C-alpha positions in Angstrom: 0.0 0.0 0.0 2.8 2.4 0.9 4.2 2.2 -2.6 1.0 3.4 -4.3 0.4 6.4 -2.1 1.2 9.7 -3.7 3.8 12.1 -2.4 1.0 14.4 -1.2 -0.6 11.6 0.8 2.7 10.4 2.2 3.6 14.0 3.1 0.3 14.4 5.0 0.7 11.2 6.9 4.3 12.0 7.8 3.2 15.4 9.2 0.6 13.7 11.3 3.0 11.0 12.5 5.4 13.5 13.9 2.6 15.4 15.7 2.5 19.1 16.5 0.7 20.1 13.3 -3.1 20.4 13.3 -4.9 18.2 10.8 -6.6 21.2 9.2 -3.2 22.9 8.6 -2.4 19.9 6.3 -6.0 19.7 5.0 -5.8 23.3 3.9 -2.6 22.7 2.1 -3.9 19.4 0.5 -7.2 21.0 -0.6 -5.2 23.7 -2.5 -4.0 20.8 -4.8 -6.9 20.6 -7.3 -5.7 17.1 -8.4 -7.2 15.7 -5.3 -10.6 15.9 -3.6 -9.7 15.7 0.1 -12.9 17.0 1.8 -16.5 16.1 1.3 -17.3 19.6 -0.2 -13.8 20.0 -1.7 -12.7 22.7 0.8 -13.6 24.1 4.2 -15.7 26.8 2.6 -18.1 24.2 1.1 -17.7 25.8 -2.4 -17.6 22.5 -4.4 -15.4 24.4 -6.9 -12.3 22.9 -8.7 -9.5 24.8 -10.4 -9.1 22.0 -12.9 -9.8 23.2 -16.4 -8.7 20.4 -18.8 -12.4 19.7 -19.2 -14.0 23.0 -20.3 -17.0 24.5 -22.0 -15.6 23.9 -25.5 -14.8 20.2 -25.1 -17.1 18.8 -22.3 -19.4 17.5 -25.0 -16.8 14.9 -25.8 -16.9 13.3 -22.3 -16.9 9.5 -22.2 -17.2 7.0 -19.4 -13.7 6.1 -18.3 -14.6 3.5 -15.7 -17.3 2.3 -13.3 -17.4 0.6 -9.9 -20.3 -1.2 -8.4 -20.7 -0.6 -4.7 -22.7 -3.8 -4.1 -25.4 -1.9 -2.3 -28.8 -0.6 -3.4 -30.8 2.3 -1.9 -29.9 6.0 -2.1 -26.3 6.9 -2.7 -25.8 10.5 -1.4 -22.4 12.2 -1.0 -19.3 11.4 -3.1 -15.9 9.9 -3.0 -12.6 11.4 -1.6 -9.5 11.3 -3.7 -6.1 11.5 -1.9 -3.1 10.9 -4.1 -3.6 7.6 -5.9 -6.3 6.4 -3.5 -10.1 6.9 -3.9 -12.3 6.3 -0.9 -15.9 5.3 -1.8 -18.7 4.9 0.7 -22.2 3.4 0.5 -25.6 3.7 2.2 -26.4 1.2 5.0 -24.5 -1.1 5.8 -22.0 1.8 5.2 -19.2 0.0 3.4 -16.0 1.9 2.6 -13.8 1.0 -0.2 -10.2 2.2 -0.9 -9.4 2.0 -4.6 -6.0 2.3 -6.1 -6.4 4.6 -9.1 -2.9 3.8 -10.4 -3.5 0.0 -10.5 -6.7 -0.4 -12.5 -8.8 0.8 -9.5 -7.9 -2.3 -7.5 -9.6 -2.6 -4.1 -6.9 -2.0 -1.6 -9.2 -2.5 1.4 -12.8 -2.7 2.3 -14.5 -1.9 5.6 -17.9 -3.3 6.2 -19.3 -2.7 9.7 -21.7 -5.1 11.4 -24.8 -3.1 12.4 -28.2 -4.0 13.8 -30.6 -3.9 10.8 -33.2 -2.6 13.3 -31.7 0.8 12.7 -33.0 0.8 9.1 -36.6 1.8 9.9 -35.4 4.5 12.3 -33.4 6.4 9.6 -35.6 9.1 8.2 -36.0 9.3 4.5 -33.8 6.4 3.3 -30.7 4.7 4.5 -28.3 7.3 3.0 -24.9 8.4 4.1 -23.3 11.6 2.9 -19.7 10.5 2.9 -16.4 10.1 4.8 -13.8 12.6 5.9 -10.0 12.5 6.0 -7.5 13.7 8.6 -4.6 12.5 10.8 -4.0 9.6 8.4 -7.5 8.4 9.1 -10.8 8.0 7.2 -13.8 9.0 9.4 -17.2 7.4 8.9 -20.5 8.2 10.7 -22.4 4.9 10.6 -26.2 4.6 10.6 -26.1 3.3 14.2 -24.4 6.6 15.2 -21.0 5.0 15.6 -18.2 7.4 14.5 -15.3 5.2 13.4 -11.7 6.2 12.6 -10.1 3.9 10.0 -6.4 3.8 9.2 -6.3 5.3 5.7 -3.6 2.9 4.5 -5.0 -0.4 5.9 -8.7 0.2 6.7 -8.1 -1.1 10.3 -10.2 0.5 13.0 -8.1 3.0 15.0 -11.0 4.0 17.4 -14.7 4.2 17.4 -17.3 6.0 19.6 -21.1 6.0 19.9 -22.6 9.4 19.1 -26.2 8.7 20.0 -28.8 6.1 20.9 -30.7 4.5 17.9 -33.1 3.0 20.5 -34.3 6.5 21.1 -34.4 7.4 17.4 -30.9 8.9 16.9 -29.1 7.9 13.7 -26.1 8.8 11.7 -26.3 10.0 8.0 -24.0 13.0 7.9 -20.4 13.5 6.8 -17.8 14.5 9.5 -15.6 17.6 9.4 -12.0 17.5 10.5 -10.9 20.8 12.2 -7.6 21.2 13.9 -7.2 18.3 16.3 -10.9 17.4 16.3 -13.5 15.7 14.2 -17.0 17.2 14.3 -20.2 15.3 13.6 -23.9 16.0 13.9 -26.9 13.7 14.5 -30.2 12.8 13.0 -33.5 12.0 14.7 -35.8 15.0 14.5 -38.8 12.7 13.6 -38.2 10.8 16.8 -37.9 13.7 19.3 -34.2 13.5 19.8 -32.5 16.5 21.5 -29.9 17.0 18.8 -26.3 18.2 18.9 -23.0 18.7 17.2 -20.1 17.0 18.9 -16.3 17.4 18.7 -14.1 14.3 19.3 -10.4 14.2 19.6 -8.8 13.0 16.4 -6.3 10.7 18.0 -8.3 9.1 20.7 -12.0 9.6 20.0 -12.5 11.2 23.3 -15.4 13.7 23.4 -14.1 17.3 23.7 -17.3 19.3 23.5 -21.0 18.9 22.7 -23.4 21.6 21.7 -27.1 20.9 21.7 -29.5 22.9 19.5 -32.0 23.6 22.3 -31.9 23.6 26.1 -30.2 25.5 29.0 -27.3 27.8 28.1 -24.7 25.4 29.4 -26.0 22.6 27.1 -26.4 24.7 24.0 -23.0 26.5 24.6 -24.1 30.1 24.4 -22.9 33.0 26.4 -25.9 35.2 27.3 -23.9 38.4 26.9 -21.3 37.5 24.2 -23.3 35.3 21.9 -25.4 37.5 19.5 -28.5 37.2 17.4 -28.6 39.9 14.7 -26.1 41.9 16.7 -27.8 41.8 20.1 -26.9 39.5 23.0 -29.2 36.4 23.1 -29.7 36.9 26.9 -30.2 34.3 29.6 -32.2 31.1 28.9 -32.7 32.2 25.2 -33.7 28.7 24.2 -35.8 27.3 27.1 -37.9 30.5 27.3 -39.2 29.7 23.9 -40.5 26.2 24.7 -43.4 25.1 26.8 -42.3 23.2 29.9 -39.7 20.5 29.1 -40.7 20.1 25.5 -37.1 21.1 24.5 -35.9 17.8 25.8 -37.5 16.1 22.8 -37.2 19.2 20.6 -35.3 17.9 17.6 -33.2 20.7 16.0 -31.0 18.0 14.4 -27.7 18.6 12.7 -27.5 16.1 9.8 -26.4 18.6 7.2 -23.0 19.9 6.2 -20.4 21.8 8.3 -18.1 24.5 7.0 -15.1 26.3 8.7 -13.3 29.6 8.4 -9.7 29.1 9.7 -9.1 32.8 9.9 -12.0 33.3 12.3 -11.8 29.9 13.8 -15.5 29.5 13.4 -17.5 26.4 12.4 -20.9 27.0 10.6 -23.9 24.7 10.3 -27.7 24.7 10.5 -30.1 23.0 12.9 -33.3 21.3 11.8 -37.0 21.2 12.5 -38.4 21.3 16.0 -40.2 18.1 17.1 -43.2 17.5 16.6 -44.4 18.5 13.1 -47.6 19.6 14.8 -47.0 23.2 15.7 -49.9 23.4 18.1 -48.1 21.0 20.5 -45.0 23.3 20.9 -46.0 27.0 21.4 -43.2 29.5 21.1 -40.3 30.2 18.8 -38.7 26.8 19.6 -35.1 28.2 19.7 -32.6 27.2 18.5 -34.1 24.9 16.0 -34.0 26.2 12.4 -30.9 28.2 13.2 -27.6 29.1 11.6 -24.8 28.6 14.2 -21.3 30.1 14.2 -19.2 28.3 16.8 -15.7 28.5 18.1 -14.0 25.4 16.8 -11.9 24.9 20.0 -14.6 25.3 22.6 -17.9 24.9 20.8 -19.1 28.3 22.2 -21.5 30.1 19.9 -20.3 33.4 18.5 -23.6 34.2 16.9 -26.9 32.6 15.9 -29.7 33.4 13.6 -33.1 31.6 13.5 -34.5 31.5 10.0 -37.9 30.0 10.7 -39.1 30.6 14.2 -41.8 28.1 15.4 -41.5 26.1 12.2 -44.9 25.0 10.9 -43.8 23.1 7.7 -40.8 21.0 8.5 -38.4 23.4 6.9 -35.2 21.9 8.2 -32.4 24.5 8.4 -29.5 22.0 7.9 -28.4 22.9 4.4 -24.8 23.9 3.8 -23.3 27.3 4.6 -21.1 28.4 1.7 -18.3 30.8 2.6 -17.0 33.4 0.1 -15.1 36.7 0.2 -17.0 39.2 -2.0 -17.7 42.9 -2.4 -21.2 43.8 -1.5 -22.5 47.3 -1.6 -19.0 48.5 -2.3 -17.6 46.8 0.8 -15.4 43.7 1.0 -17.1 41.2 3.2 -16.5 37.7 4.6 -19.9 36.2 3.5 -21.9 33.2 4.3 -24.6 32.1 1.8 -27.3 29.6 2.7 -30.1 28.2 0.6 -32.7 27.2 3.2 -35.4 24.6 2.9 -37.9 27.4 3.6 -37.3 28.8 0.1 -35.3 31.8 1.2 -31.6 32.3 0.3 -29.6 34.2 3.0 -26.5 36.2 2.6 -24.8 37.1 5.9 -21.6 38.5 7.3 -20.0 35.4 8.7 -17.9 37.3 11.2 -20.7 39.2 12.8 -23.9 37.4 11.8 -25.3 40.5 10.2 -28.2 39.7 7.8 -27.5 41.3 4.4 -29.8 39.6 1.9 -32.9 37.3 2.3 -34.8 36.6 -0.9 -36.9 33.8 -2.4 -34.9 31.6 -4.8 -38.1 30.0 -6.3 -40.8 32.5 -7.2 -43.5 30.0 -6.2 -42.6 30.2 -2.5 -45.9 31.4 -0.9 -45.9 30.7 2.9 -44.1 34.0 3.4 -44.0 37.4 1.7 -40.4 37.8 2.7 -38.2 38.7 5.6 -38.5 41.9 7.6 -35.2 43.7 6.8 -36.0 46.9 8.8 -33.4 46.9 11.5 -35.5 49.2 13.7 -38.5 46.9 13.5 -39.4 44.6 16.4 -39.8 41.7 13.9 -36.5 42.4 12.2 -35.1 39.3 10.6 -38.3 37.3 10.9 -40.2 35.9 7.9 -43.7 37.4 7.4 -46.1 34.4 7.4 -49.1 34.3 5.1 -52.1 33.2 7.2 -53.6 31.1 4.4 -50.6 28.8 4.4 -50.0 28.7 8.2 -50.6 25.2 9.6 -50.6 26.8 13.1 -53.6 29.0 12.1 -55.3 26.1 10.4 -54.9 24.0 13.5 -55.0 20.3 14.2 -56.9 18.0 11.8 -57.2 20.8 9.2 -55.6 20.1 5.9 -53.9 23.3 4.8 -53.5 23.2 1.0 -51.2 24.6 -1.6 -48.2 25.4 0.6 -45.0 26.1 -1.4 -42.4 24.8 -0.9 -43.2 21.3 0.3 -41.6 20.0 3.5 -38.6 18.8 1.5 -38.0 22.5 0.8 -36.9 24.5 -2.2 -33.6 22.7 -1.6 -32.8 19.9 0.7 -29.3 18.7 1.7 -28.1 18.4 -1.9 -25.2 21.0 -1.9 -24.9 24.0 -4.1 -21.6 25.1 -5.7 -19.9 28.5 -5.9 -17.6 29.7 -8.6 -15.2 32.6 -7.8 -14.9 33.1 -11.5 -18.5 34.0 -12.1 -19.3 34.9 -8.5 -22.5 32.9 -8.9 -24.0 30.0 -6.9 -25.3 26.9 -8.7 -28.2 25.5 -6.9 -30.1 22.2 -7.3 -33.7 22.9 -6.3 -37.1 21.3 -5.7 -40.1 22.9 -7.3 -42.8 21.2 -5.2 -45.8 22.3 -3.1 -47.8 20.4 -0.5 -51.0 19.9 1.6 -50.2 19.6 5.3 -52.5 18.3 8.0 -51.2 18.3 11.6 -52.6 16.0 14.2 -51.9 15.3 17.9 -49.2 12.9 18.7 -47.7 11.6 21.9 -44.0 11.0 22.5 -42.6 7.5 23.1 -38.9 7.1 23.0 -37.7 5.3 19.9 -41.1 5.7 18.1 -41.9 8.2 15.3 -42.9 11.6 16.7 -44.2 13.3 13.5 -47.8 14.4 13.9 -48.6 15.5 10.3 -49.9 13.9 7.1 -48.5 15.4 3.8 -49.0 15.1 0.1 -46.7 16.7 -2.5 -47.1 17.8 -6.1 -45.7 20.4 -8.6 -47.0 24.1 -8.3 -50.5 24.6 -9.8 -50.5 24.7 -13.5 -46.9 23.3 -13.8 -45.6 19.8 -14.4 -41.9 20.0 -13.6 -40.7 19.4 -10.0 -37.2 20.8 -10.2 -35.0 23.7 -11.4 -31.2 24.0 -11.6 -30.5 27.7 -11.1 -27.6 30.2 -11.0 -28.0 32.7 -8.1 -26.5 36.1 -7.4 -26.1 36.2 -3.6 -25.4 39.9 -3.6 -28.6 41.0 -5.2 -30.7 38.0 -4.2 -31.8 37.2 -7.8 -31.9 34.2 -10.1 -29.5 34.7 -13.1 -30.7 31.7 -15.1 -32.8 28.7 -14.4 -33.1 25.3 -16.1 -36.3 23.2 -15.7 -36.0 19.5 -14.7 -38.9 17.0 -14.7 -38.0 15.9 -11.1 -36.3 17.6 -8.2 -32.6 18.0 -8.6 -31.3 15.9 -5.7 -27.6 15.8 -6.5 -24.8 18.1 -5.4 -23.4 20.5 -7.9 -19.8 21.0 -9.0 -18.3 24.2 -10.5 -15.0 24.2 -12.3 -12.4 26.7 -13.7 -13.3 25.3 -17.1 -16.5 27.3 -17.1 -18.6 24.2 -16.6 -21.1 23.3 -13.9 -22.1 19.6 -13.4 -25.1 18.1 -11.6 -27.2 14.9 -11.7 -30.9 14.2 -12.1 -33.2 11.8 -10.4 -33.7 10.0 -13.7 -30.0 9.3 -13.7 -28.5 11.9 -16.1 -25.1 13.5 -15.4 -25.4 17.0 -17.0 -22.9 19.6 -17.8 -24.0 23.2 -18.4 -22.3 26.5 -19.3 -21.5 28.4 -16.0 -22.4 31.8 -17.5 -25.6 30.9 -19.5 -26.9 27.6 -18.2 -26.8 26.1 -21.7 -26.7 22.3 -21.6 -23.4 21.1 -23.0 -23.5 17.4 -22.2 -25.6 14.6 -20.7 -25.2 10.9 -20.1 -27.6 8.5 -18.4 -26.0 6.5 -15.6 -27.4 3.2 -14.4 -29.7 4.7 -11.7 -31.0 8.0 -10.4 -28.4 10.4 -9.2 -28.6 11.8 -5.7 -24.8 11.8 -5.2 -22.6 14.8 -5.4 -20.4 15.4 -8.5 -16.7 15.9 -7.9 -13.5 16.0 -10.0 -9.8 15.0 -9.7 -6.7 14.5 -11.8 -4.8 11.2 -12.2 -1.9 10.6 -14.5 -2.3 14.0 -16.1 -6.0 13.4 -17.0 -9.0 15.1 -15.4 -11.9 12.9 -14.3 -15.4 13.7 -13.2 -17.0 11.2 -10.8 -20.6 10.7 -9.4 -22.4 8.0 -7.5 -25.8 6.9 -8.9 -28.3 5.0 -6.8 -31.8 6.4 -6.6 -33.3 7.1 -3.2 -33.2 9.8 -0.6 -36.4 11.5 0.5 -37.5 12.2 -3.1 -36.8 8.6 -4.2 -37.9 6.8 -1.0 -40.8 5.2 -2.8 -38.5 3.4 -5.2 -35.8 2.8 -2.6 -38.0 1.2 0.0 -40.8 -0.2 -2.2 -43.5 2.1 -0.8 -46.8 2.7 -2.7 -49.1 4.6 -0.3 -49.1 8.2 -1.7 -48.7 9.7 1.8 -45.9 7.4 2.8 -42.3 8.6 3.0 -43.6 11.7 4.8 -45.6 12.6 1.7 -43.0 12.0 -1.0 -44.2 8.7 -2.4 -47.2 10.1 -4.3 -45.3 13.2 -5.5 -42.5 11.1 -7.2 -44.5 8.1 -8.2 -43.7 8.7 -11.9 -39.9 8.3 -11.2 -40.3 4.5 -11.5 -41.0 5.0 -15.2 -37.4 6.4 -15.7 -35.0 4.6 -13.4 -34.5 1.7 -11.0 -32.4 0.9 -8.0 -28.6 0.8 -8.3 -25.3 1.5 -6.7 -22.6 2.6 -9.2 -19.7 5.0 -9.3 -19.4 6.4 -12.8 -16.2 8.2 -13.8 -15.9 10.3 -16.9 -13.0 11.8 -18.9 -12.2 13.2 -22.3 -11.0 10.7 -25.0 -7.3 10.1 -24.9 
C-alpha cells in the first residue's frame, strides 16, 4: 500500500505522525491541490469548486465513461468519494461500506471496511438509508455509521483506530451526515428530528475519539453552549435562557433541531458553521413559542464549541423546513464593501447572505418565485420583527390547527432545496443551486411521545406548483442581489450536489440518472449521459496521470426517491414524498454505481 500512495498523501501522513501540526493545517494545504478531492465539499468553505480546467465548456461535450465501480449496495447513494493521491475512498448507504481503490492500478480494491450493524436501525433512519460521505485527517478516514458509531479507519489499511457511539438508535438517533475534521478534532452532527431527539454537534479528539465538547440545539445555556452576553442574534446578546424560554415546559428535551447537514469552517475566524433542523413534533400546536434554537444558523468557536452568533430563520416552524443545508463561505464585495460572506439556501425557500464574522443579515430573498408561505423577511433593523419571515395566514398550519388540511403550501416539506449541496464559482461569483419545485398539503394531528417511536404528527401530500408539471430547477444565483440569473427546468427535483470548475462548466445529476454539464455563465446544456440509476450523489472531480476525471455516485433514493428505494406505494408514505414522485419508477431503477468520466485520450 505504501508504494502506491502519492507524495501528497505520504507527506500528509508524515506530518501527522510527527505530531505538532493540526490536521486542518495539512488539509488546507492538501485542498489547494486541485488534483485531489480531500474534503466532502472540496474545501472548508463548502464551495464545491475545482481549479481543474482540462475539461471545459468547449470540449465537455466529448466526455466519455472512463470506468465504473459497483458498490454492491442498493438504496440511495448520497455524498461522493474522496481522492487523496492515488487512492479513492468510496462509501455506501447502509450497511455503510467503505472501499479504498488504487487509481494507479486499475482501480484495484486495496481494502474494504464493512461494519456489522443491527438492521433494526434501518426503519429508524428518516428518508432512506443514506450516508453523505467520509472525511480524512490525521492519516485516518472518518465514517459516521447509521447506528451513530463514529469510526476512525487507518487510511492505509482500513483497520479501526478507534470508534465512539454518538447517539442512541433505540431512542431514534441515527447517523447519516459527513464528518468535518478541524484542527485536532473531528466534528459530527446527529439525525433524529422525527423521533424527538434533542440534537447536537459533537467534537471528538482526532487521535483518541474522546469527546471534547458537545453543543445541543435547544436547552439550557450550558447545554447549547451560548454566552448570554457575548453570543449575539442579529447583533444583540441572546440573553439568559434564550432557548428554554421559547419552549413550553420540558418540550425542549424532545425538541429535535437535528444537525445532519453539512459543516463548514473559516480558519481565519476559527468558526464552524452549520444549521439546525426542524423542531419536534411537526404539529406546531403542541409546541408553542419560537422553539429556539431549531431552524438556526450557528457560528461556533472550533476549540470550545461556544456560539459566537446565531440566527433563527424559521421561528416556530410549521412546515418541517429543516435548516440543515450547507453554509457556503465566500469573500466578495457587497454594496462596495469587501465582506466575509456566508450564503445559505434554506429549505424554507429563502436564500440568505450574511456577514459570517458578525452574523449581520445582508440579503434574504426567495430563490423560487413559487414560495408562498411568506411574503419575505422583515429587513428593517428598527422593527421589532427584524429578521423574521412574514407568514401568510392562508398557508399557516398553526392558524389552520390540528386536523385541518392546509393546502397549496409552497415549498413542500422537503424544501426548495434539501441537503443536496450547491456550488460557488469565484470566476462568475454565482452560486449553482439544485432545487425542488414542489408544493404540499399539510394536516397536523396530535401525537404523543414514546422514546424510539416516530414523533411526527402530520400527514402530507406533495405535487408540482399549480399549472406546472416540472418538479425541479437548476439555477444560477447572485447572492449579492438575491436574484436568479438563469434557471433550467427539470422533470423531477434536482437531488444531486453541484460541481463548478475553472473550465467554465457546472455539473449536476438528475433523479432519472443523467449527469449533466452546463455553461456556467448561461446555463446552456453542453453534455448529458444517463447512468445506471437515479443520481442523488454529489459530483466531484480530480486529476490522475495528467488526466482530469469527473465522478458521481448513482443509486436512486433519498427522500425524493424513497418510494423506489423502499418499495413504498401509499401516496402519503415517505412523509408525503411517495405520491409526488410516483412517476420516477418510469425512468430509473435501484442501483449502486460510481461512474467516472474523462475526455478521450
